[in-house]
Every structure is written in structure tokens, then in C-alpha cells.
C-alpha positions as CSV (number, residue, x, y, z in Angstrom):
1,X,18.5,24.8,-104.9
2,X,14.8,25.3,-105.7
3,X,15.6,28.4,-107.7
4,X,17.6,26.4,-110.3
5,X,14.8,25.1,-112.6
6,X,15.8,25.0,-116.3
7,X,12.1,24.4,-117.3
8,X,10.6,27.3,-115.4
9,X,9.7,30.3,-117.6
10,X,10.7,32.6,-114.7
11,X,14.1,31.0,-114.5
12,X,14.5,31.1,-118.3
13,X,13.6,34.9,-118.3
14,X,16.5,35.6,-115.8
15,X,18.6,32.7,-114.6
16,X,21.3,34.8,-113.0
17,X,19.8,35.2,-109.5
18,X,19.4,31.4,-109.3
19,X,23.1,31.1,-110.3
20,X,24.1,33.4,-107.4
21,X,22.2,31.0,-105.1
22,X,24.0,28.0,-106.6
23,X,27.4,29.6,-106.1
24,X,26.5,30.4,-102.5
25,X,25.6,26.8,-101.9
26,X,29.1,25.6,-102.9
27,X,31.3,24.6,-105.7
28,X,29.5,21.5,-107.0
29,X,25.9,20.2,-106.4
30,X,24.1,17.1,-107.7
31,X,20.9,17.9,-109.7
32,X,18.7,14.9,-109.8
33,X,16.3,15.8,-112.7
34,X,19.1,15.6,-115.2
35,X,21.5,13.3,-113.2
36,X,24.3,15.8,-113.5
37,X,26.7,17.6,-111.2
38,X,26.3,21.4,-111.5
39,X,29.5,23.4,-111.5
40,X,28.7,27.2,-111.1
41,X,32.0,28.9,-110.3
42,X,34.3,30.5,-112.9
43,X,37.6,29.0,-111.6
44,X,36.1,25.5,-111.5
45,X,34.4,25.7,-114.9
46,X,37.6,27.1,-116.5
47,X,39.8,24.4,-114.9
48,X,37.5,21.5,-115.8
49,X,37.2,22.6,-119.4
50,X,41.0,22.0,-119.6
51,X,41.0,18.8,-117.4
52,X,41.6,15.7,-119.6
53,X,40.0,13.5,-117.0
54,X,36.7,14.8,-118.5
55,X,35.6,14.3,-122.1
56,X,32.9,15.3,-124.5
57,X,32.4,11.6,-125.2
58,X,33.3,8.4,-123.4
59,X,32.9,6.0,-126.3
60,X,36.6,6.2,-127.3
61,X,37.3,4.4,-123.9
62,X,34.2,2.8,-122.5
63,X,30.9,1.2,-123.6
64,X,27.5,2.5,-122.5
65,X,27.4,-0.5,-120.1
66,X,30.7,0.5,-118.5
67,X,29.2,3.8,-117.7
68,X,25.9,2.4,-116.5
69,X,24.2,4.2,-119.4
70,X,21.7,2.9,-121.9
71,X,22.4,3.4,-125.6
72,X,20.3,6.1,-127.3
73,X,16.9,4.9,-128.7
74,X,17.3,3.4,-132.2
75,X,15.0,6.0,-133.7
76,X,17.5,8.7,-132.7
77,X,20.4,7.0,-134.5
78,X,20.6,9.5,-137.5
79,X,21.1,12.4,-135.0
80,X,23.8,10.6,-133.0
81,X,25.6,9.4,-136.1
82,X,25.8,13.0,-137.3
83,X,26.6,14.5,-133.9
84,X,29.1,11.9,-132.7
85,X,31.4,12.3,-135.8
86,X,31.9,16.0,-135.4
87,X,35.0,17.3,-133.6
88,X,33.0,18.9,-130.8
89,X,32.0,15.4,-129.6
90,X,35.2,13.6,-130.3
91,X,38.3,13.3,-128.2
92,X,41.9,12.8,-129.3
93,X,43.3,11.4,-131.5
94,X,40.2,11.8,-133.8
95,X,39.5,15.3,-132.5
96,X,43.1,16.4,-133.1
97,X,43.1,15.0,-136.7
98,X,39.9,16.7,-137.7
99,X,40.6,20.0,-135.9
100,X,44.0,20.2,-137.6
101,X,42.3,20.0,-141.0
102,X,39.5,22.5,-140.3
103,X,41.7,25.0,-138.5
104,X,43.4,25.7,-141.8
105,X,40.2,27.5,-142.8
106,X,40.2,29.6,-139.6
107,X,43.7,30.9,-139.5
108,X,43.9,34.6,-138.5
109,X,44.9,35.4,-142.1
110,X,42.0,33.5,-143.6
111,X,39.5,35.0,-141.2
112,X,40.9,38.5,-141.7
113,X,40.5,37.9,-145.5
114,X,36.7,37.5,-144.8
115,X,36.4,40.9,-143.0
116,X,35.5,43.0,-146.1
117,X,32.8,40.5,-147.1
118,X,31.3,40.4,-143.6
119,X,31.4,44.2,-143.3
120,X,29.7,44.7,-146.7
121,X,27.0,42.1,-145.9
122,X,26.3,43.6,-142.5
123,X,26.0,47.0,-144.1
124,X,23.6,45.8,-146.7
125,X,21.4,44.0,-144.2
126,X,21.2,47.1,-142.0
127,X,20.5,49.3,-145.0
128,X,17.4,47.2,-145.7
129,X,16.3,47.4,-142.1
130,X,16.6,51.2,-142.2
131,X,14.8,51.5,-145.5
132,X,11.9,49.5,-144.0
133,X,11.9,51.7,-140.9
134,X,12.6,48.7,-138.7
135,X,11.7,45.1,-138.4
136,X,12.9,42.0,-136.6
137,X,16.6,42.3,-135.8
138,X,16.7,38.5,-135.4
139,X,15.5,37.6,-138.9
140,X,16.6,40.7,-140.7
141,X,20.2,41.0,-139.5
142,X,21.3,38.6,-136.7
143,X,20.5,35.4,-138.6
144,X,21.3,36.1,-142.3
145,X,24.8,37.5,-141.6
146,X,26.6,34.5,-139.9
147,X,24.5,31.9,-142.0
148,X,25.7,33.6,-145.2
149,X,29.3,33.8,-144.0
150,X,29.6,30.1,-143.0
151,X,27.6,29.0,-146.1
152,X,30.0,31.0,-148.3
153,X,33.0,29.4,-146.6
154,X,31.6,25.9,-147.0
155,X,30.6,26.6,-150.7
156,X,26.9,26.1,-150.3
157,X,25.2,27.9,-153.2
158,X,22.9,30.8,-152.3
159,X,19.9,29.0,-153.9
160,X,20.3,26.2,-151.4
161,X,20.6,28.2,-148.2
162,X,17.0,28.7,-147.1
163,X,16.7,25.4,-145.1
164,X,20.1,25.8,-143.3
165,X,18.8,27.8,-140.4
166,X,15.7,25.7,-139.8
167,X,17.8,22.5,-140.0
168,X,20.2,23.9,-137.5
169,X,17.6,25.1,-135.1
170,X,15.9,21.7,-135.1
171,X,19.2,19.8,-134.6
172,X,20.2,22.1,-131.7
173,X,16.9,21.3,-130.0
174,X,18.5,18.0,-129.0
175,X,21.1,19.8,-126.9
176,X,18.5,21.0,-124.4
177,X,18.2,19.1,-121.1
178,X,15.8,16.1,-121.4
179,X,14.4,17.1,-124.8
180,X,10.7,16.1,-125.4
181,X,9.8,13.5,-128.0
182,X,8.6,16.0,-130.7
183,X,11.8,18.0,-130.3
184,X,13.9,14.8,-130.7
185,X,11.9,13.7,-133.8
186,X,12.5,17.1,-135.5
187,X,16.2,16.8,-134.7
188,X,16.3,13.4,-136.3
189,X,14.5,14.5,-139.4
190,X,16.7,17.6,-139.8
191,X,19.8,15.4,-139.3
192,X,18.7,13.1,-142.2
193,X,17.8,15.9,-144.6
194,X,20.9,17.9,-143.9
195,X,23.2,14.9,-144.2
196,X,21.5,13.8,-147.5
197,X,22.0,17.4,-148.9
198,X,25.7,17.5,-147.9
199,X,26.3,14.0,-149.3
200,X,25.1,15.3,-152.7
201,X,27.1,18.5,-152.4
202,X,30.3,16.6,-151.5
203,X,29.7,14.3,-154.6
204,X,29.4,17.4,-156.8
205,X,32.6,19.0,-155.3
206,X,34.5,15.8,-156.0
207,X,33.7,16.2,-159.7
208,X,34.1,20.0,-159.7
209,X,36.2,21.3,-156.8
210,X,35.8,25.0,-155.9
211,X,37.6,27.5,-153.7
212,X,35.7,26.4,-150.6
213,X,36.1,24.5,-147.3
214,X,34.3,21.3,-148.6
215,X,36.6,21.1,-151.6
216,X,39.6,21.7,-149.3
217,X,38.5,18.8,-147.0
218,X,38.1,16.5,-150.0
219,X,41.6,17.5,-151.3
220,X,43.2,16.9,-147.9
221,X,41.6,13.5,-147.8
222,X,42.9,12.7,-151.2
223,X,46.4,13.7,-150.1
224,X,46.3,11.2,-147.3
225,X,44.8,13.2,-144.4
226,X,42.2,10.6,-143.6
227,X,38.7,12.0,-143.2
228,X,35.7,9.7,-143.7
229,X,32.6,11.0,-145.6
230,X,30.6,10.9,-142.3
231,X,33.3,13.0,-140.6
232,X,33.2,15.5,-143.5
233,X,29.3,15.7,-143.2
234,X,29.4,16.0,-139.4
235,X,32.1,18.7,-139.6
236,X,30.1,20.8,-142.1
237,X,27.0,20.6,-140.0
238,X,29.0,21.4,-136.8
239,X,30.6,24.4,-138.5
240,X,27.2,25.7,-139.7
241,X,25.5,25.1,-136.3
242,X,28.3,26.4,-134.1
243,X,29.2,29.0,-136.7
244,X,26.0,30.9,-136.3
245,X,23.9,29.8,-133.3
246,X,26.1,31.7,-130.8
247,X,26.5,34.7,-133.0
248,X,22.7,35.0,-133.7
249,X,21.8,34.8,-130.0
250,X,24.7,37.0,-128.9
251,X,23.4,39.7,-131.3
252,X,19.8,39.7,-130.1
253,X,20.7,39.1,-126.4
254,X,23.2,41.9,-126.7
255,X,21.0,44.5,-128.2
256,X,18.2,43.6,-125.8
257,X,20.6,44.2,-122.9
258,X,21.7,47.5,-124.4
259,X,18.0,48.7,-124.7
260,X,17.6,47.8,-121.0
261,X,20.8,49.7,-120.1
262,X,20.3,53.0,-121.9
263,X,23.3,54.8,-120.3
264,X,25.6,52.1,-121.7
265,X,23.9,52.3,-125.1
266,X,24.4,56.1,-125.0
267,X,28.1,55.6,-124.2
268,X,28.5,53.2,-127.1
269,X,26.7,55.6,-129.5
270,X,29.0,58.4,-128.4
271,X,32.1,56.3,-128.9
272,X,32.1,53.5,-131.5
273,X,35.7,52.6,-130.5
274,X,34.0,50.7,-127.6
275,X,32.6,48.1,-130.0
276,X,35.3,45.4,-129.4
277,X,34.9,45.7,-125.7
278,X,31.1,45.8,-126.0
279,X,31.1,42.5,-127.9
280,X,33.1,40.8,-125.1
281,X,31.0,42.3,-122.3
282,X,27.6,41.5,-124.0
283,X,28.7,37.9,-124.5
284,X,29.6,37.7,-120.8
285,X,26.5,39.6,-119.6
286,X,23.9,37.4,-121.3
287,X,25.7,34.3,-122.4
288,X,24.4,32.6,-125.5
289,X,25.5,29.1,-124.5
290,X,24.6,28.6,-120.8
291,X,25.8,25.1,-120.2
292,X,28.4,22.7,-121.5
293,X,28.4,19.0,-120.6
294,X,31.4,16.7,-119.9
295,X,31.7,13.1,-119.0
296,X,33.9,12.0,-116.1
297,X,36.4,9.5,-117.6
298,X,38.5,9.3,-114.5
299,X,37.2,10.1,-111.0
300,X,37.7,13.8,-110.0
301,X,37.3,15.7,-106.8
302,X,35.8,19.2,-106.5
303,X,36.0,20.9,-103.1
304,X,36.0,17.6,-101.2
305,X,33.2,16.0,-103.2
306,X,34.2,13.0,-105.2
307,X,32.6,12.8,-108.7
308,X,32.9,9.2,-109.9
309,X,33.8,7.9,-113.3
310,X,30.6,7.7,-115.4
311,X,29.0,10.8,-114.0
312,X,28.2,13.8,-116.1
313,X,29.1,17.4,-115.1
314,X,27.2,20.5,-116.3
315,X,29.6,23.4,-116.5
316,X,27.4,26.5,-116.1
317,X,28.9,29.1,-118.4
318,X,26.2,31.7,-117.6
319,X,26.9,31.4,-113.9
320,X,30.7,31.4,-114.4
321,X,30.4,34.6,-116.4
322,X,28.6,36.2,-113.4
323,X,30.9,35.0,-110.7
324,X,31.9,38.0,-108.5
325,X,35.2,36.3,-107.6
326,X,36.2,36.9,-111.3
327,X,34.1,39.8,-112.4
328,X,33.6,42.9,-110.1
329,X,29.9,43.9,-110.1
330,X,29.0,41.0,-112.5
331,X,25.3,42.0,-112.6
332,X,26.3,45.4,-114.0
333,X,26.6,45.8,-117.8
334,X,29.9,47.7,-118.2
335,X,31.1,48.3,-121.8
336,X,34.4,49.7,-120.5
337,X,35.2,46.5,-118.6
338,X,38.9,45.7,-119.5
339,X,39.6,42.5,-117.5
340,X,37.0,40.2,-119.0
341,X,38.0,36.5,-119.1
342,X,34.5,35.3,-120.0
343,X,34.3,31.7,-121.2
344,X,31.5,32.1,-123.7
345,X,33.8,30.5,-126.3
346,X,34.7,27.6,-124.0
347,X,38.4,26.7,-123.2
348,X,40.9,23.9,-123.6
349,X,41.1,21.6,-126.7
350,X,37.4,22.4,-127.5
351,X,37.8,26.2,-127.5
352,X,35.6,27.6,-130.3
353,X,37.6,27.4,-133.5
354,X,35.4,30.1,-135.0
355,X,35.8,32.6,-132.2
356,X,37.8,35.2,-134.2
357,X,35.2,35.0,-137.0
358,X,32.3,35.4,-134.6
359,X,34.0,38.5,-133.1
360,X,34.3,40.0,-136.6
361,X,30.6,39.3,-137.3
362,X,29.4,40.7,-134.0
363,X,31.5,43.8,-134.4
364,X,30.4,44.3,-138.0
365,X,26.7,44.1,-137.3
366,X,27.0,46.3,-134.2
367,X,29.0,49.0,-136.0
368,X,26.6,49.0,-139.0
369,X,23.6,49.4,-136.7
370,X,25.4,52.2,-134.7
371,X,26.3,54.1,-137.9
372,X,23.3,53.6,-140.0
373,X,20.5,53.4,-137.4
374,X,21.7,55.7,-134.6
375,X,18.2,56.0,-133.2
376,X,17.5,52.2,-133.2
377,X,15.1,51.3,-130.4
378,X,12.9,48.6,-129.1
379,X,9.4,48.4,-130.8
380,X,8.0,45.7,-128.5
381,X,9.1,43.6,-125.5
382,X,10.6,40.4,-126.9
383,X,9.7,36.8,-125.9
384,X,12.4,34.5,-124.6
385,X,12.8,31.1,-126.4
386,X,11.7,28.3,-124.1
387,X,15.3,26.9,-124.1
388,X,17.9,26.9,-121.4
389,X,21.2,25.6,-122.9
390,X,21.1,27.8,-126.0
391,X,19.7,31.2,-124.7
392,X,18.0,33.5,-127.2
393,X,14.9,35.4,-128.1
394,X,12.0,34.5,-130.4
395,X,12.6,37.8,-132.1
396,X,13.6,41.4,-131.4
397,X,11.2,43.9,-132.9
398,X,12.9,47.3,-133.5
399,X,12.3,50.6,-135.3
400,X,15.0,52.8,-136.7
401,X,13.2,56.2,-136.5
402,X,13.4,58.7,-133.7
403,X,10.3,57.6,-131.7
404,X,10.5,56.3,-128.2
């Protein structure tokens, strides 16, 4: 158990050997530092994501006292108000009601309609990278693409988009295990600023509706599909955060993995039809979201261990995606892998609503880089972000010439 240490830089650099040790120890283990039950096997993670005895929240059924928990500190209230009204942290019937409204913007037809815009934007970003001879793949391509796409869907004007990524990064800091005080303070401040901005934008859209998701949510509310202003704000923030965090990190984690597996990169360069499979395999190989938490609403049993109501389970996506019981040779990056039931987009009622759009974005940027920068290579070893739950890099310095 000593190897599992989500605050140790060596673990953060490569958590996968520690996961193998966890899996060898059994199907569930209690981890005292975070007061959670760790679940490392694919079959268990997949089943528990669909198990309605677990929930993203417990407040629809229990008080904090019922669960032996203390309410969050008063100074964190703006973050929790924002977070707790988004569908990711709601359970039915509220979750069902909000997801039904939002899913209209993510139908296969709507998402397919976005493909030309995504492809064009990816091409323009890569053209700029090539013209400069290289740069930071994170800030030059990986970030601007999904941020622009989700901002376009929401109807956030281009002139207002600069703070979106910093706000999102600060808010997502709160999802780490036992976040320090300064990280929590930044999350609270970003929650206030982002909420204030969206409140103004919603007021503008009420006066002058557009062809965007915010206007659509307002119209649905006016037609009787009840959605409070707070739910609308929380939904927009969730869509922005979830709509790009995973895509950004999957892009840089993926390219870094390709640079470290040159034979796989060579195969991809030789055959661009591998791109869809490569997207799936890279999301499995170095999972952008390593852990998802669930509250135990009704007692469960895993492999003879009773986990009581009120406990919290940590479903280890990164470990599940490297489980040899599901993936032959899981430590091998294999872009031709066909049977790939990775759970990087979660499962059950909280399955990622934006997964089809994320796949289009990842494939578009990968294809543009393969076509326009066929000699793309690493300019410097990247630094890992000091995060565990959301796994990414501080940057990915590349050059597009033929050196190296």
C-alpha cells in the first residue's frame, strides 16, 4: 500500500506501478489519509459507476450529520453553491431534468454539425504552430481548441474568453484530494467571478436571444422546463470545465506518450486511418481523469468487505484502464487495440455527455498535427502538473522541423 501516495512526485510522474500493487492487494482497500475506499479493478469500477446505491451527492437523501460529515467551511460556500447545482453533482430527479435539457445540445446530429468548425479551427491553430517552427502544444493547440468550441456553443463572445481557462483551472483545483487552503481560496474566487460573469450574460440573452445553448436553456425554462438561474449558471460552468479539461489533458498526455513510443508514432504517421483508435488508446493509456468519487447511500459489499452507508469510494479510473483482466498487455501502448472498453468518460447516468464532441476534437487536432507537422517532435522534457485527480502536464514544448 505504501506505493499509493497521491502527493508524492514520483507517484504523480507514473502512478501505474502503484496501481498494479493495489490491484494485487485485492478489490477494495481503505485509504486513511483521504478516508476513502479505493477501488482499483476495471470490473468493480465499471459496475459501481452504474450502481444506484452510490451517488455523486447524498444531500438529496441525508444531512451532513446523518453521514457523520461536517458541512463545508462557510468561506467555501460560493464554490459549493456553483458545484452542487451542476448535473455532475446531482442525482435524479434533478439530474434527469437538467441532463434532458442539456442533451439536446449534444445530440449526434448537433455534434456532427460542429465537425467542420472544429476541423477548421484545429487546422488554423496547427498552421500557426508550424509557422512559428514550434511552441507549447498545450497553450498553442490543446487549450484553445476545446475552449473555443464550448464557448461558441454557449454563446460566450470571443472578447470575453480570455479568463475562461484560468477560471476553470482554479475551480478544478478543488477536485484534488485534500486541497490546500490557497487552492481552495482560488477556487472560491474563480467561482464568484465566473458566476457573476454568467449572470450578466444570461441577463443579456434574456433581452436578446441568440442561436446558442444559453439562449436555448432560457427558452426551455420559459416554456415550462424548470431550470433555476443557479442551475443554469452551474450547468454552463460544468460544460466549460468538463468540456475542455479532459480534452486538453488527453491531448498533451497523448502526444507525450507517442513521443515516448516512437514505433507507435511511426505507425500512426504511416497510417492516419488509425486516428480514431489512437484517440481511444491514448485516453486509456494515460487517463486524464484518474479518480472519481461516489458516496455510499446504501451499504454495499465488495469481495466480502462491507462498505457502510456514509463512506466514500474512490473509483480509480487510471488503474481500471490498466487492469490486465480487461486489457491484454495494459502497459503497452497499442494503437491497433480493438477491444478497448476504457472508462475515461465514466459510465452509468453520469457518462460524459460531451464524449462524442471530445472525440471529434481529439481526432481533429491529432489529424491536423499529423498532416501539417509530420516531423513534430519533443523540444524539452515536460513537467507534470502537481495534481493527481486531473492528470496533465505544465506544458509540452515541441518543434515542427526535422531536428531530433
